[in-house]
N, CA, C and O atoms as a GROMACS GRO file, in nm:
protein
  212
    1MET      N    1   0.085  -0.117   0.000
    1MET     CA    2   0.000   0.000  -0.001
    1MET      C    3   0.090   0.125   0.001
    1MET      O    4   0.180   0.138   0.085
    2THR      N    5   0.065   0.212  -0.091
    2THR     CA    6   0.149   0.332  -0.101
    2THR      C    7   0.105   0.436   0.003
    2THR      O    8   0.001   0.424   0.067
    3PHE      N    9   0.188   0.536   0.018
    3PHE     CA   10   0.162   0.646   0.112
    3PHE      C   11   0.027   0.712   0.077
    3PHE      O   12  -0.054   0.737   0.166
    4LEU      N   13   0.004   0.740  -0.052
    4LEU     CA   14  -0.122   0.804  -0.089
    4LEU      C   15  -0.242   0.715  -0.067
    4LEU      O   16  -0.350   0.764  -0.033
    5ASP      N   17  -0.226   0.585  -0.085
    5ASP     CA   18  -0.336   0.491  -0.056
    5ASP      C   19  -0.372   0.498   0.092
    5ASP      O   20  -0.489   0.506   0.129
    6ARG      N   21  -0.268   0.496   0.177
    6ARG     CA   22  -0.294   0.500   0.322
    6ARG      C   23  -0.356   0.634   0.362
    6ARG      O   24  -0.446   0.638   0.447
    7LEU      N   25  -0.308   0.740   0.302
    7LEU     CA   26  -0.365   0.874   0.332
    7LEU      C   27  -0.512   0.880   0.290
    7LEU      O   28  -0.596   0.933   0.363
    8HIS      N   29  -0.544   0.827   0.174
    8HIS     CA   30  -0.682   0.823   0.126
    8HIS      C   31  -0.767   0.739   0.220
    8HIS      O   32  -0.878   0.779   0.256
    9GLN      N   33  -0.716   0.623   0.260
    9GLN     CA   34  -0.791   0.535   0.351
    9GLN      C   35  -0.816   0.604   0.485
    9GLN      O   36  -0.927   0.596   0.538
   10ARG      N   37  -0.718   0.672   0.540
   10ARG     CA   38  -0.733   0.740   0.669
   10ARG      C   39  -0.834   0.853   0.656
   10ARG      O   40  -0.915   0.874   0.747
   11ALA      N   41  -0.832   0.925   0.547
   11ALA     CA   42  -0.930   1.033   0.528
   11ALA      C   43  -1.071   0.978   0.516
   11ALA      O   44  -1.165   1.036   0.570
   12ARG      N   45  -1.087   0.865   0.447
   12ARG     CA   46  -1.218   0.804   0.433
   12ARG      C   47  -1.266   0.755   0.570
   12ARG      O   48  -1.383   0.774   0.604
   13GLN      N   49  -1.178   0.693   0.648
   13GLN     CA   50  -1.214   0.644   0.780
   13GLN      C   51  -1.254   0.761   0.870
   13GLN      O   52  -1.351   0.751   0.945
   14ARG      N   53  -1.183   0.870   0.863
   14ARG     CA   54  -1.215   0.986   0.948
   14ARG      C   55  -1.353   1.039   0.913
   14ARG      O   56  -1.429   1.076   1.002
   15GLY      N   57  -1.386   1.043   0.784
   15GLY     CA   58  -1.518   1.087   0.744
   15GLY      C   59  -1.625   0.994   0.794
   15GLY      O   60  -1.729   1.040   0.842
   16GLU      N   61  -1.602   0.862   0.785
   16GLU     CA   62  -1.697   0.762   0.835
   16GLU      C   63  -1.716   0.779   0.986
   16GLU      O   64  -1.828   0.774   1.036
   17TYR      N   65  -1.606   0.799   1.058
   17TYR     CA   66  -1.613   0.818   1.202
   17TYR      C   67  -1.697   0.938   1.237
   17TYR      O   68  -1.786   0.929   1.321
   18GLU      N   69  -1.670   1.052   1.172
   18GLU     CA   70  -1.746   1.173   1.204
   18GLU      C   71  -1.896   1.158   1.174
   18GLU      O   72  -1.980   1.200   1.253
   19ARG      N   73  -1.927   1.098   1.060
   19ARG     CA   74  -2.069   1.076   1.026
   19ARG      C   75  -2.136   0.985   1.126
   19ARG      O   76  -2.247   1.014   1.172
   20THR      N   77  -2.069   0.875   1.160
   20THR     CA   78  -2.126   0.780   1.257
   20THR      C   79  -2.144   0.845   1.393
   20THR      O   80  -2.249   0.827   1.456
   21ARG      N   81  -2.045   0.919   1.439
   21ARG     CA   82  -2.053   0.988   1.568
   21ARG      C   83  -2.168   1.083   1.573
   21ARG      O   84  -2.246   1.083   1.669
   22ARG      N   85  -2.182   1.167   1.467
   22ARG     CA   86  -2.292   1.263   1.460
   22ARG      C   87  -2.428   1.194   1.459
   22ARG      O   88  -2.521   1.239   1.527
   23GLU      N   89  -2.440   1.088   1.384
   23GLU     CA   90  -2.570   1.018   1.378
   23GLU      C   91  -2.609   0.956   1.512
   23GLU      O   92  -2.724   0.963   1.554
   24ILE      N   93  -2.512   0.897   1.578
   24ILE     CA   94  -2.540   0.838   1.710
   24ILE      C   95  -2.577   0.945   1.809
   24ILE      O   96  -2.675   0.930   1.883
   25ALA      N   97  -2.501   1.055   1.812
   25ALA     CA   98  -2.526   1.161   1.905
   25ALA      C   99  -2.662   1.229   1.880
   25ALA      O  100  -2.722   1.283   1.973
   26ALA      N  101  -2.709   1.226   1.755
   26ALA     CA  102  -2.835   1.290   1.721
   26ALA      C  103  -2.957   1.202   1.739
   26ALA      O  104  -3.070   1.248   1.718
   27LEU      N  105  -2.938   1.077   1.777
   27LEU     CA  106  -3.053   0.989   1.795
   27LEU      C  107  -3.145   1.046   1.902
   27LEU      O  108  -3.098   1.094   2.005
   28PRO      N  109  -3.277   1.040   1.878
   28PRO     CA  110  -3.368   1.078   1.984
   28PRO      C  111  -3.346   0.989   2.106
   28PRO      O  112  -3.316   0.870   2.094
   29ARG      N  113  -3.362   1.048   2.222
   29ARG     CA  114  -3.330   0.975   2.346
   29ARG      C  115  -3.406   0.843   2.360
   29ARG      O  116  -3.349   0.744   2.405
   30ASP      N  117  -3.535   0.840   2.321
   30ASP     CA  118  -3.612   0.716   2.334
   30ASP      C  119  -3.561   0.608   2.241
   30ASP      O  120  -3.562   0.491   2.277
   31VAL      N  121  -3.517   0.645   2.122
   31VAL     CA  122  -3.461   0.546   2.028
   31VAL      C  123  -3.329   0.496   2.079
   31VAL      O  124  -3.302   0.376   2.075
   32ALA      N  125  -3.247   0.587   2.128
   32ALA     CA  126  -3.117   0.547   2.183
   32ALA      C  127  -3.134   0.450   2.299
   32ALA      O  128  -3.062   0.350   2.308
   33LEU      N  129  -3.228   0.478   2.388
   33LEU     CA  130  -3.252   0.389   2.501
   33LEU      C  131  -3.304   0.254   2.457
   33LEU      O  132  -3.267   0.152   2.515
   34ASP      N  133  -3.388   0.252   2.355
   34ASP     CA  134  -3.438   0.125   2.301
   34ASP      C  135  -3.324   0.040   2.245
   34ASP      O  136  -3.326  -0.082   2.252
   35LEU      N  137  -3.224   0.109   2.189
   35LEU     CA  138  -3.106   0.038   2.131
   35LEU      C  139  -2.997   0.014   2.234
   35LEU      O  140  -2.891  -0.041   2.203
   36ASP      N  141  -3.024   0.058   2.357
   36ASP     CA  142  -2.925   0.045   2.467
   36ASP      C  143  -2.800   0.121   2.436
   36ASP      O  144  -2.689   0.073   2.458
   37ILE      N  145  -2.818   0.243   2.382
   37ILE     CA  146  -2.705   0.331   2.348
   37ILE      C  147  -2.715   0.459   2.432
   37ILE      O  148  -2.821   0.520   2.442
   38TYR      N  149  -2.605   0.497   2.491
   38TYR     CA  150  -2.597   0.626   2.560
   38TYR      C  151  -2.534   0.724   2.462
   38TYR      O  152  -2.419   0.704   2.423
   39PRO      N  153  -2.608   0.831   2.419
   39PRO     CA  154  -2.554   0.924   2.321
   39PRO      C  155  -2.421   0.987   2.361
   39PRO      O  156  -2.344   1.029   2.274
   40GLY      N  157  -2.394   0.995   2.488
   40GLY     CA  158  -2.265   1.049   2.535
   40GLY      C  159  -2.146   0.960   2.500
   40GLY      O  160  -2.031   1.004   2.503
   41ASP      N  161  -2.174   0.836   2.466
   41ASP     CA  162  -2.070   0.741   2.424
   41ASP      C  163  -2.056   0.735   2.272
   41ASP      O  164  -1.994   0.643   2.219
   42ALA      N  165  -2.113   0.831   2.202
   42ALA     CA  166  -2.111   0.828   2.057
   42ALA      C  167  -1.971   0.818   2.001
   42ALA      O  168  -1.947   0.744   1.906
   43HIS      N  169  -1.876   0.894   2.060
   43HIS     CA  170  -1.739   0.890   2.010
   43HIS      C  171  -1.676   0.751   2.022
   43HIS      O  172  -1.610   0.705   1.929
   44ARG      N  173  -1.699   0.685   2.136
   44ARG     CA  174  -1.643   0.551   2.159
   44ARG      C  175  -1.708   0.448   2.067
   44ARG      O  176  -1.638   0.363   2.011
   45ILE      N  177  -1.836   0.453   2.051
   45ILE     CA  178  -1.908   0.359   1.965
   45ILE      C  179  -1.866   0.378   1.820
   45ILE      O  180  -1.840   0.280   1.750
   46ALA      N  181  -1.858   0.503   1.775
   46ALA     CA  182  -1.820   0.531   1.637
   46ALA      C  183  -1.677   0.486   1.612
   46ALA      O  184  -1.648   0.429   1.507
   47TRP      N  185  -1.588   0.512   1.706
   47TRP     CA  186  -1.445   0.474   1.687
   47TRP      C  187  -1.431   0.323   1.669
   47TRP      O  188  -1.359   0.275   1.582
   48LYS      N  189  -1.503   0.248   1.754
   48LYS     CA  190  -1.497   0.102   1.746
   48LYS      C  191  -1.557   0.054   1.617
   48LYS      O  192  -1.505  -0.040   1.556
   49ALA      N  193  -1.668   0.115   1.573
   49ALA     CA  194  -1.732   0.073   1.450
   49ALA      C  195  -1.646   0.093   1.326
   49ALA      O  196  -1.647   0.011   1.234
   50VAL      N  197  -1.573   0.204   1.324
   50VAL     CA  198  -1.493   0.240   1.207
   50VAL      C  199  -1.356   0.180   1.212
   50VAL      O  200  -1.311   0.121   1.113
   51TYR      N  201  -1.288   0.193   1.324
   51TYR     CA  202  -1.148   0.150   1.336
   51TYR      C  203  -1.133   0.009   1.394
   51TYR      O  204  -1.028  -0.054   1.381
   52GLY      N  205  -1.237  -0.039   1.458
   52GLY     CA  206  -1.236  -0.175   1.510
   52GLY      C  207  -1.145  -0.195   1.631
   52GLY      O  208  -1.107  -0.308   1.663
   53VAL      N  209  -1.111  -0.086   1.696
   53VAL     CA  210  -1.018  -0.098   1.811
   53VAL      C  211  -1.095  -0.071   1.936
   53VAL      O  212  -1.039  -0.075   2.046
   0.00000   0.00000   0.00000
């Protein structure tokens, strides 16, 4: 994988992370509770979903 490939991949992942985090944080409270999600953990959930760590 070249440097530019890795750079492109990282930029794509960052975009996915930001979109996922925003969507989780914006969930209505009743929906979040039904899914057993605390919106304050949006960053952690999004990070794990995108980066798998």
